[in-house]
C-alpha positions in Angstrom: 113.9 -172.2 31.5 112.4 -170.9 28.3 114.5 -167.9 27.1 114.0 -165.6 24.1 116.9 -163.4 22.8 116.4 -160.7 20.2 119.5 -160.0 18.1 120.6 -163.5 19.0 122.3 -164.5 15.7 125.7 -162.7 16.4 127.8 -161.1 19.1 126.6 -161.0 22.7 123.2 -162.4 21.8 124.7 -165.5 20.2 127.2 -166.0 23.0 124.3 -165.8 25.6 122.2 -168.2 23.6 125.0 -170.7 23.4 125.8 -170.4 27.2 122.1 -171.0 28.1 121.8 -173.9 25.6 124.8 -175.6 27.0 123.0 -175.7 30.3 120.0 -177.4 28.8 117.6 -174.4 28.6 115.3 -173.9 25.6 116.3 -170.8 23.7 114.7 -168.9 20.9 116.8 -166.3 19.0 115.8 -163.9 16.3 117.6 -161.7 13.8 117.1 -160.1 10.4 119.5 -162.5 8.8 119.5 -166.1 10.0 122.5 -166.8 7.7 124.6 -165.1 10.3 124.1 -168.0 12.7 126.9 -170.6 12.8 126.1 -173.2 10.1 125.5 -176.1 12.5 123.8 -174.0 15.3 120.3 -175.6 15.1 121.8 -179.1 14.8 124.3 -178.7 17.6 121.6 -177.3 19.9 118.4 -179.3 19.6 116.6 -177.0 22.1 117.3 -173.9 20.0 114.8 -172.1 17.7 115.6 -169.4 15.2 113.2 -166.8 13.7 113.8 -164.3 10.9 112.6 -161.0 12.5 113.0 -157.3 12.2 112.5 -156.1 15.7 111.0 -152.8 14.4 108.1 -154.9 13.0 105.9 -155.4 16.0 103.8 -158.2 14.3 106.9 -160.2 13.3 108.4 -160.0 16.7 105.1 -160.8 18.6 104.5 -163.8 16.3 108.0 -165.2 16.8 107.8 -164.8 20.6 104.3 -166.3 20.8 105.2 -169.2 18.6 108.3 -170.0 20.6 106.8 -169.6 24.1 103.6 -171.5 23.6 102.3 -169.8 26.7 105.5 -170.0 28.8 108.4 -167.6 28.9 110.8 -167.2 31.8 113.4 -164.8 30.5 113.3 -162.2 27.7 116.7 -160.6 26.7 116.2 -157.6 24.5 119.6 -157.4 22.9 119.0 -156.3 19.3 120.7 -153.0 18.5 122.6 -150.8 16.0 124.8 -147.8 16.1 125.9 -145.0 13.8 128.9 -146.9 12.6 131.0 -144.1 11.1 131.3 -140.7 12.9 129.3 -138.2 10.8 130.2 -134.5 10.9 126.5 -133.7 10.3 123.5 -135.5 11.7 122.0 -138.2 9.4 118.4 -138.2 10.6 117.4 -141.2 8.5 120.0 -143.2 10.4 119.0 -141.6 13.7 115.4 -142.6 13.2 116.3 -146.2 12.5 118.6 -146.4 15.5 115.8 -145.2 17.8 113.4 -147.7 16.2 115.7 -150.6 16.6 117.2 -149.8 20.0 114.2 -148.4 21.7 111.0 -149.6 20.0 112.7 -153.0 19.6 113.0 -153.2 23.4 109.5 -152.0 24.0 108.0 -154.5 21.6 110.1 -157.3 23.1 109.0 -156.4 26.7 105.4 -156.0 25.7 105.2 -159.4 24.0 107.0 -161.0 26.9 104.8 -159.4 29.6 101.7 -160.5 27.8 102.9 -164.1 28.4 104.5 -163.6 31.8 101.4 -161.9 33.3 99.5 -165.2 33.0 102.3 -166.9 34.8 102.7 -164.2 37.5 106.4 -164.2 37.1 109.2 -163.6 34.6 112.5 -161.7 34.0 113.0 -158.9 31.5 116.5 -157.9 30.5 117.6 -155.0 28.3 121.1 -154.7 26.8 121.8 -151.0 27.3 125.3 -149.5 27.3 127.7 -147.3 29.3 127.0 -144.9 26.4 123.5 -144.3 28.0 125.1 -142.3 30.8 126.7 -139.5 28.7 126.6 -137.9 25.3 129.5 -139.0 23.2 130.7 -137.4 19.9 129.5 -139.0 16.8 127.0 -141.2 18.7 124.0 -138.9 19.4 121.2 -141.3 18.5 123.0 -144.3 20.0 123.6 -142.6 23.3 120.1 -141.2 23.4 118.6 -144.7 22.6 120.6 -146.4 25.3 119.7 -143.7 27.8 116.0 -144.3 27.0 116.4 -148.1 27.4 118.3 -147.7 30.7 115.7 -145.4 32.2 112.8 -147.6 30.9 114.3 -150.6 32.5 115.1 -148.8 35.8 111.5 -147.5 36.1 109.9 -150.8 35.1 112.0 -152.5 37.8 110.4 -150.2 40.4 106.9 -150.7 39.0 107.0 -154.5 38.4 109.3 -155.7 41.2 106.6 -155.7 43.9 104.4 -157.7 41.5 106.9 -160.5 41.2 108.7 -159.6 38.0 112.4 -158.9 37.6 113.9 -156.3 35.3 117.6 -155.9 34.6 119.5 -153.3 32.6 122.9 -154.4 31.4 125.4 -151.7 30.6 128.5 -153.1 28.9 131.6 -151.2 27.8 133.2 -152.3 24.6 132.5 -155.9 23.6 134.1 -157.4 20.6 131.1 -157.9 18.3 130.2 -157.2 14.6 128.6 -153.9 15.9 131.8 -152.6 17.6 134.0 -153.7 14.7 132.5 -150.7 12.8 134.2 -148.4 15.3 137.2 -146.5 14.0 138.2 -145.1 17.4 140.1 -146.8 20.3 138.0 -149.2 22.5 139.6 -149.4 25.9 139.1 -152.5 28.0 137.7 -154.4 25.0 136.2 -157.7 26.1 135.3 -160.8 24.1 131.6 -161.6 23.5 132.0 -164.9 25.4 133.4 -163.3 28.5 130.8 -160.5 28.3 128.0 -163.1 28.0 129.3 -164.9 31.1 129.2 -161.7 33.2 125.8 -160.8 31.9 124.5 -164.3 32.7 125.8 -164.0 36.2 124.1 -160.6 36.7 120.8 -162.0 35.4 121.0 -165.0 37.8 121.6 -162.5 40.7 118.6 -160.5 39.5 120.6 -157.2 39.5 118.5 -154.2 38.6 121.5 -152.6 36.8 124.9 -154.1 35.9 127.7 -151.9 34.5 131.0 -153.6 33.4 133.9 -153.8 33.2 134.7 -152.1 36.5 137.3 -149.7 35.1 134.8 -148.5 32.5 132.2 -148.1 35.2 134.6 -145.9 37.1 135.4 -143.7 34.1 131.8 -143.4 33.0 130.7 -142.5 36.5 133.3 -139.7 36.7 132.2 -138.4 33.3 128.5 -138.5 34.3 129.0 -136.7 37.6 131.4 -134.0 36.5 130.0 -130.5 35.8 128.7 -130.2 32.3 130.8 -127.3 31.3 133.9 -129.3 32.2 132.7 -132.3 30.3 132.2 -130.1 27.2 135.7 -128.7 27.6 137.2 -132.2 27.6 136.1 -132.7 24.0 137.7 -129.5 22.9 141.2 -130.6 23.9 143.2 -131.4 20.8 143.5 -135.2 20.2 140.7 -136.2 22.6 137.9 -136.4 20.2 138.0 -139.4 17.9 
């Protein structure tokens, strides 16, 4: 297969890239800083390609995907993302705008570029890396939660629209994965999972062509309860002393 992964220089994206490369697939990764790739990555994996790209720059991303694909692309994994990092007591709208650009526009651009190629093939698989945070609003993560909710619903709707036409769309909703992104978090991260284990689970869900995959199971249970409970009760939870991070 020919696979392109945005945000593929670190974390889940890198672990996914390595997992697919070890199976002999041709994989393109992109990121803003290629220096984050392991030093011997391109030498170790001859079928790998790396592109310096800011996913909020449509032209940069389209050019990289088109150059890599050369008219064929089987799997697009839109993984690039960012979060608030620290927990601000007041909204930082510059940060909010950038989060929405990276997490939402970055996925839209990746999907658009991929579908331009896949349409000529009549097949293909789009994957977005959303989050369990897309199901509820969490304190100190307004833009991140909103962006992941947007990605989740975008993917879910596109699966309905494109499925009958022969295209697969999968939304991946992980809990806490040990990546450079989550290392910024100052709060507890229950059920923290390594990027390597997370990548294997994601890879399996993609192979099974799941429309949505939420993991780990214990986090899925917790987030489902929080999502379904009455909103007044959900708001009350965060007012309990010691609950809010």
